C-alpha positions in Angstrom: -130.3 182.7 172.1 -134.1 182.6 171.9 -134.4 185.9 174.0 -132.0 187.6 171.4 -133.4 186.3 168.0 -137.1 185.7 168.5 -137.9 189.4 168.9 -135.7 190.4 165.9 -137.4 187.8 163.5 -140.9 188.6 164.8 -140.3 192.3 164.0 -139.0 191.4 160.5 -142.0 189.1 160.0 -144.4 192.0 160.7 -142.8 193.9 157.7 -144.0 191.3 155.3 -146.5 192.8 152.9 -150.1 191.8 153.5 -151.0 188.6 151.5 -147.5 188.0 150.5 -146.8 185.1 152.8 -148.7 182.0 154.0 -147.5 180.6 157.3 -146.2 177.0 157.1 -144.9 176.6 160.7 -141.2 176.6 159.3 -138.4 176.8 161.8 -138.1 180.5 161.1 -141.7 180.9 162.2 -141.2 178.9 165.2 -138.2 181.1 166.2 -140.1 184.3 165.4 -143.1 183.4 167.5 -141.4 181.3 170.2 -143.1 181.2 173.7 -140.0 182.2 175.6 -141.7 181.2 178.9 -141.5 177.5 177.7 -137.8 177.8 178.0 -138.2 177.0 181.7 -139.4 173.6 180.8 -136.4 171.3 180.0 -138.6 169.0 178.0 -139.7 171.9 175.7 -136.5 173.8 175.7 -134.4 171.4 173.6 -136.7 171.3 170.5 -137.1 175.1 170.6 -133.4 175.6 170.7 -133.0 173.0 167.9 -135.6 174.9 165.8 -133.8 178.2 166.4 -130.4 176.7 165.3 -132.0 175.2 162.1 -133.7 178.7 161.3 -130.4 180.4 161.7 -128.4 178.0 159.7 -130.5 176.9 156.9 -130.2 178.6 153.5 -131.4 177.9 150.0 -128.2 178.6 148.1 -129.9 181.6 146.4 -129.0 185.3 146.4 -131.4 188.1 147.2 -131.1 191.3 145.2 -132.9 194.4 146.3 -132.5 197.4 143.9 -134.6 200.5 143.1 -135.6 199.3 139.7 -138.4 201.9 139.7 -137.9 205.7 140.7 -135.1 208.1 140.1 -132.3 205.5 140.1 -134.1 202.9 138.0 -131.8 203.3 135.0 -128.5 202.8 137.1 -130.1 200.0 139.0 -130.9 198.3 135.7 -127.2 198.7 134.7 -126.3 196.8 137.9 -128.6 193.9 137.2 -127.3 193.6 133.6 -123.8 193.3 135.1 -125.0 190.6 137.5 -126.6 188.8 134.7 -123.5 189.0 132.6 -121.5 187.5 135.5 -123.7 184.5 135.9 -123.8 183.9 132.0 -120.1 184.1 131.8 -119.7 181.4 134.5 -122.4 179.1 133.0 -124.9 179.6 135.8 -128.6 180.7 135.7 -129.3 184.2 137.0 -133.0 183.6 137.2 -132.6 180.3 139.1 -130.0 181.6 141.6 -131.0 185.2 142.2 -134.3 186.5 143.6 -134.7 190.0 142.3 -136.8 192.6 144.3 -137.7 196.0 143.5 -137.5 198.4 146.5 -139.3 201.3 144.7 -136.6 203.6 145.9 -138.1 203.6 149.5 -136.3 202.6 152.7 -139.4 200.8 154.0 -139.7 199.1 150.7 -136.1 197.7 151.4 -137.2 196.3 154.8 -140.3 194.7 153.2 -138.4 193.1 150.4 -135.8 191.9 152.8 -138.5 190.2 154.9 -139.8 188.3 151.8 -136.2 187.1 151.0 -135.6 185.9 154.5 -138.9 184.1 155.1 -140.0 183.1 151.6 -136.7 182.5 149.8 -134.3 181.7 152.7 -131.6 183.4 150.7 -127.9 182.9 151.8 -127.0 186.6 151.3 -128.4 189.8 150.1 -127.0 192.3 147.6 -128.3 195.8 147.6 -127.9 199.1 149.4 -127.7 201.2 146.2 -129.1 204.2 147.9 -127.8 205.5 151.2 -130.9 204.9 153.3 -131.2 201.4 151.7 -127.6 200.6 152.6 -128.2 201.8 156.3 -131.3 199.6 156.5 -129.6 196.5 155.2 -126.6 197.0 157.4 -128.6 197.4 160.5 -130.7 194.2 159.7 -127.6 192.1 158.7 -126.2 192.4 162.2 -129.4 191.6 163.9 -130.3 188.5 161.6 -126.8 187.2 161.1 -127.3 187.6 157.4 -124.4 188.6 155.1 -125.1 191.6 152.8 -123.2 193.0 150.0 -123.6 196.8 149.9 -123.4 198.8 146.6 -123.1 202.3 147.9 -120.2 204.7 147.6 -119.6 205.5 151.3 -117.3 202.9 152.6 -118.0 203.6 156.3 -121.7 202.5 155.9 -120.6 198.9 156.4 -118.7 199.5 159.7 -121.5 198.8 162.2 -122.0 195.2 161.0 -119.4 192.4 160.6 -122.0 190.9 158.2 -121.8 193.7 155.8 -119.4 194.0 152.9 -118.8 196.7 150.4 -118.4 196.1 146.7 -118.2 199.6 145.5 -115.0 201.2 144.1 -113.1 202.5 147.2 -112.1 206.2 147.0 -109.8 205.7 150.0 -107.7 203.3 147.9 -107.8 205.6 144.9 -106.7 208.5 147.1 -103.9 206.4 148.6 -102.7 205.4 145.1 -102.7 209.1 144.0 -100.8 210.1 147.2 -98.2 207.3 146.4 -97.8 208.8 143.0 -97.1 212.2 144.3 -94.5 210.8 146.6 -92.8 209.1 143.7 -92.6 212.4 142.0 -91.2 214.1 145.0 -94.1 216.4 145.4 -93.9 217.3 149.0 -96.1 220.4 149.4 -99.5 219.8 148.2 -102.5 222.3 148.0 -106.1 221.1 148.0 -108.8 222.9 146.0 -112.1 221.2 146.3 -115.7 222.1 145.2 -117.9 223.5 148.1 -120.7 221.1 147.1 -119.5 218.4 149.5 -119.4 215.7 146.9 -115.6 215.6 146.9 -115.1 216.0 150.7 -114.4 212.3 151.4 -111.8 211.7 148.6 -110.2 214.9 149.5 -109.9 213.8 153.2 -108.6 210.4 152.2 -106.0 212.0 150.0 -105.0 214.5 152.7 -104.5 211.8 155.2 -102.6 209.7 152.6 -100.2 212.6 151.8 -99.5 213.3 155.5 -98.9 209.5 156.1 -96.3 209.6 153.3 -94.4 212.4 154.7 -95.9 215.2 152.7 -97.4 218.5 153.7 -100.7 220.1 153.0 -99.8 223.6 152.2 -103.2 225.0 151.6 -106.8 223.9 151.7 -109.3 226.1 149.8 -112.9 225.6 148.6 -114.7 227.0 145.5 -118.0 226.9 143.6 -117.7 224.6 140.6 -118.4 226.5 137.2 -118.3 229.8 139.1 -115.3 231.6 137.5 -115.1 234.4 140.2 -115.1 231.8 143.0 -112.4 229.7 141.2 -110.4 232.8 140.5 -110.6 233.9 144.2 -109.4 230.5 145.4 -106.4 230.6 143.0 -105.5 234.2 144.1 -105.6 233.0 147.7 -103.4 230.0 146.8 -100.8 232.2 144.9 -100.9 235.1 147.3 -101.8 237.4 144.6 -104.5 239.2 146.6 -103.7 242.8 147.6 -103.9 242.2 151.4 -100.3 242.3 152.7 -98.9 243.3 149.3 -100.4 246.8 149.1 -97.3 248.5 148.0 -96.6 245.9 145.3 -100.3 246.2 144.0 -100.0 250.0 143.7 -96.8 249.7 141.8 -98.3 247.1 139.5 -101.6 249.2 139.3 -99.6 252.2 138.2 -97.5 250.4 135.6 -100.6 248.6 134.1 -102.4 252.0 133.8 -99.5 253.7 132.2 -99.0 250.8 129.7 -102.8 251.0 128.8 -102.5 254.7 128.2 -99.3 254.1 126.0 -101.2 251.5 123.9 -104.4 253.6 123.6 -106.5 250.9 125.2 -109.0 251.2 128.1 -107.7 250.5 131.4 -109.1 247.6 133.3 -108.2 247.4 137.0 -109.1 243.6 137.0 -106.3 242.9 134.7 -103.8 244.0 137.4 -102.2 240.8 138.7 -99.4 240.5 141.2 -96.7 238.1 140.6 -97.7 234.7 142.1 -95.8 233.2 145.1 -95.5 229.5 144.1 -94.6 227.8 147.3 -96.3 224.4 146.4 -95.3 221.4 144.3 -98.7 220.3 143.1 -102.5 220.9 143.5 -105.2 218.3 144.1 -108.4 219.2 142.2 -111.1 216.5 142.6 -113.5 217.8 140.1 -114.6 217.3 136.4 -112.4 218.1 133.4 -114.4 221.3 132.7 -113.4 222.8 136.1 -109.9 221.5 135.4 -109.6 223.5 132.2 -111.0 226.6 134.0 -108.3 226.3 136.6 -105.6 225.8 133.9 -106.7 229.1 132.3 -106.8 230.8 135.7 -103.2 229.7 136.6 -101.9 231.0 133.4 -103.6 234.3 133.7 -102.0 234.6 137.2 -98.6 234.1 135.4 -98.0 230.4 136.5 -96.6 228.8 133.4 -96.2 225.3 134.9 -97.8 223.7 138.1 -98.7 219.9 138.2 -102.3 219.1 138.9 -103.7 216.0 140.5 -107.3 214.7 140.0 -109.7 211.9 140.4 -111.7 209.8 138.0 -113.9 212.8 137.0 -111.0 214.2 134.9 -111.4 211.3 132.4 -112.6 212.5 129.1 -111.4 212.9 125.6 -111.9 216.6 126.1 -109.0 216.5 128.6 -106.6 216.3 125.6 -108.6 218.1 122.9 -108.1 221.0 122.6 -104.5 220.5 123.6 -103.2 222.5 126.6 -99.5 222.3 127.3 -100.1 223.5 130.9 -101.6 220.2 131.7 -98.8 218.0 130.6 -97.3 216.3 133.7 -100.5 216.4 135.6 -101.9 213.1 136.9 -105.3 211.5 137.9 -106.5 208.3 139.2 -109.3 206.0 138.1 -110.7 202.5 138.7 -110.6 201.5 135.1 -107.3 201.1 133.2 -107.5 200.1 129.5 -111.1 199.6 128.4 -110.0 196.9 126.0 -109.0 194.8 129.0 -112.4 194.7 130.7 -114.5 191.6 130.9 -115.9 190.9 127.4 -119.4 190.6 128.8 -119.5 194.2 130.0 -117.0 195.9 127.6 -117.7 198.9 125.5 -116.3 200.0 122.1 -113.3 202.5 122.7 -112.8 205.7 120.8 -110.5 205.2 117.8 -107.9 207.5 119.1 -107.3 205.8 122.4 -108.1 202.5 124.4 -108.5 204.8 127.5 -111.7 206.5 126.4 -115.3 205.4 125.4 -118.3 207.4 124.3 -119.4 209.8 127.2 -122.9 208.3 127.2 -121.4 204.8 127.8 -119.3 205.7 130.9 -122.0 205.4 133.5 -123.4 202.2 131.8 -120.0 200.5 132.1 -119.3 201.7 135.5 -122.5 200.3 137.1 -122.4 197.2 135.0 -118.9 196.5 136.4 -120.2 196.9 139.9 -123.0 194.4 139.2 -120.5 192.1 137.6 -118.2 191.9 140.6 -121.0 191.5 143.0 -122.4 188.8 140.9 -119.2 186.9 140.7 -118.8 187.1 144.5 -122.4 186.0 145.0 -122.3 183.2 142.5 -119.1 181.8 144.1 -120.7 181.6 147.6 -124.5 181.1 147.2 -124.0 177.9 145.0 -122.7 176.2 148.2 -126.0 175.2 150.0 -124.0 172.9 152.2 -122.7 175.9 154.0 -124.9 176.8 156.9 -125.9 180.4 156.5 -123.6 181.7 159.3 -120.7 180.0 157.5 -121.3 182.2 154.5 -119.8 185.0 156.5 -116.6 183.2 156.9 -116.5 182.1 153.4 -116.9 185.7 152.1 -114.0 186.9 154.2 -111.8 184.2 152.9 -113.0 184.3 149.2 -110.1 184.7 146.7 -110.0 186.2 143.3 -109.3 182.9 141.8 -112.4 181.4 143.4 -114.7 184.1 142.2 -113.0 184.4 138.7 -111.9 188.1 139.4 -108.5 189.6 138.6 -107.5 190.1 142.3 -104.4 188.4 143.9 -105.4 186.8 147.1 -108.6 187.7 149.1 -111.2 189.8 147.6 -112.1 191.7 150.8 -109.7 193.5 153.1 -109.8 193.4 156.9 -112.6 196.1 157.0 -114.7 194.1 154.5 -114.2 196.5 151.5 -113.7 194.8 148.1 -110.2 195.2 146.4 -110.6 197.2 143.2 -107.5 197.9 141.0 -106.7 201.6 141.0 -104.8 203.3 138.1 -102.7 206.4 137.6 -102.8 208.2 134.4 -100.4 211.0 133.3 -101.2 213.7 130.7 -98.4 213.7 128.1 -98.0 215.8 124.9 -101.2 215.1 122.9 -101.8 211.7 124.8 -102.9 210.0 127.9 -100.4 207.5 129.4 -101.5 204.7 131.7 -98.7 204.3 134.3 -99.2 201.8 136.9 -102.0 200.1 139.1 -102.4 199.2 142.7 -103.8 195.8 143.0 -104.5 194.8 146.7 -101.6 195.7 149.0 -98.6 197.7 149.8 -96.3 195.2 148.2 -97.9 195.3 144.9 -98.1 199.1 145.1 -94.3 199.3 145.8 -93.5 197.0 142.7 -96.1 198.8 140.5 -95.1 202.5 141.1 -92.4 203.2 138.5 -91.9 206.0 136.0 -94.0 207.9 133.7 -92.8 205.9 130.7 -95.9 203.8 131.0 -96.3 200.1 131.3 -99.9 199.2 130.7 -102.2 197.6 133.3 -105.5 195.8 133.2 -108.8 195.6 135.1 -111.0 198.3 136.2 -114.2 200.5 137.3 -115.1 203.7 138.8 -117.7 206.5 139.8 
């Protein structure tokens, strides 16, 4: 045990900023600087082992919080802190007494230095952080070596995989994709096409959705990329999808070209070869487009230009905007998208935002990110508060307590345990459908297949509660 942990804690100790810590001969220091040669002496071995056990098990009942409060992500990190504060205030606990807040400065080495302070000076029970990818990787690596539970606030769910002490409290895109795939199955959409931006930001949610469709017995009929906000690139992707390109249909194109030119001459207008469009071959049931509402509207225009009058589209949370409905576009009616927030009026009061007068499903655009990150902080705060206020738990027992934590214990709207077997926090996921001049909230997926089966119904729209995203 000493051979394993002493070098690890010694290395962490060296990361303490100069002048930030005064030695006190604590059990952690004894563990960090143990003379391993003395283990051969039975008389000395027992107190050394006991000191190591005390060091690994003792915790103060406080939570460490490491965020980039300065730097490019400072504003978003502040929203997370506000959400944590709201969670503590709502439960009647003192944030300032129970949380030790550290600024990483947006630097990976800053994360390690702040972690060293939290471990040696504050003896925290757990650490919340990992807002940026490098910070998340650093915390996950140290969590396994230190046997220290960490709660990661980063989008990539796979980052927690290397350590059983790492938990994710970020909205789960895999669950969102599974919910959407289930909705397509309920609509009997079997042949699905994928159109994704080539920036890479939607690669993961697209891969999750593809896997879920295939698992449900569906088929991926096509998978194409495009450049967002580039009309030519988007048009090219649609033409490939609808088989309206000239390749393989040369004879049809020549005939269409001739007819279009003759029609232009008869009408006395200039002939534009770009306006020659072959009749589309629509051999798909729906198209998945994980992009923002602006790109969605571009695609609607392109499909109509290519003589497609109706084709259901499927999207992620980026679709959500009042501009999805205004101006009204009948082509979008019947399309669906998923999100982590249902009705904004049903959010916790401490993080809620005023909805737009027309619908409880929209808030002012400038408030969307504020609410999103406050909700992430709120959920992390509720989880942390439920666990860290139990100083009677030895530090390693916090791991087991986190894995077994329920929604009732944390005061969150989650039925049963908060974390799944892969240590990802359950977030409700919602499906919206676009109806004539309105948005409808259809159903939610709470935290399991049973709830999904009961929640998936029709587009008539029973409302649901809870939420978050982005």
